[in-house]
N, C-alpha and C positions, 0 to 999 in steps of 0.2 A: 504494500500499499504505500502511496506517496506520502511524505510527511504532513502536508497541508490537510489531505482527506484524514489522516490519523488525528491530527489535531481537531478537525471538525467532529469526528466521531466521539472523541473525548469529551468536547465541549457539549455536544447534544446529550450525551449520556448523563453528564454532570447536571445539566439544566433539567433533564427529566426528573431526576432523583431528589433535587433540592430546589424548593421554591424561592430561596434567597439568592440563587444563582442567576445572573444575567449575562447574555452574550452581547458584546459591545465592541467599541473600537476606542483606542487610546494610544496616544503617542505614534499614530500612524500605522497601527497593527491591530489585528483582531485580538480580542482579549476576553477574559472571563472575570466578571466582577461578583462579588459577594457582599451583601450588606452595603452596596454602593461603591466598594473599593476594588481596584484591580488586584487580583492574586495570581492570575496565570495569563500568559500572553503567547503569541505566535509571532517570532520574529521574521523579518524580511529574507533572512538567510536560510530559513526552513528549519529553525530550531525552536523549541519551547523554552519559556522562561517561567520560573517559579518564585513566588515570595516565600521564603522559608526563614522566618525569624528565629527558630530554635536552632541553637548552635550545632547540636548533634545532627540534626536532619539536614542543615546547611552543609556542613562538612562532608556528610555522607554524599550528598549530591555533587559536591565540588570534587570528590574523589573519583567520579566517573571519568573515564578517558575522554579528553577533549571539552569537558564541562568548564565553564568560566564564569566569573562575576558578570552580570549583565551591565553593559555599558552602551545604553541606546545612543548617546551622542558621539560615540567613538573617539572621545577627547580624553580618555584616561580618568574619567570620573564615574566609576561603576556605582550601581545601587548596591550597597552592601549587603542587604538581605536577600537579593535576587540572584538566582543561578540560572544561567543559559546551558541548556542541555541538548547536545547534537542529536540528529535523527538516528545515529548509529545506536542510540539507547532508547529508541521510541518504544520498546517494551517496557521500560521503566517509567515512561510518561504518565500512564494512569495512576500508579502509585504515588508518584510525586504530586500529581493533581489533587488527589485525595488528601495528601498530607498537608498541601498548601491551603486547602479549604478548612481543615481542621484546625490550622494554626492561624486563621485569619484574624481571630480576636487577640492573637498573642502579639 
């Protein structure tokens, strides 16, 4: 499955399960909001981004090969709680998405 289709499948599944989930656009990319705040996105380079404020979950995601802090401006100012995960790990995306939703209040 191509990465964008996989993102859309995950987004649709989350929206169907959780009434607080809203599919939207932010920073020029498709995103998933919960409680009005962005918690998951799909970057223009075909990777998903996740807000993971829990240090353990954040480090675990950053430990995936090719994962990095999300820097939407490309100017060396990454969002510290956000991890960008490449399509090579798309099998991990649903679990990371669920974790990001659980941590949204965190």
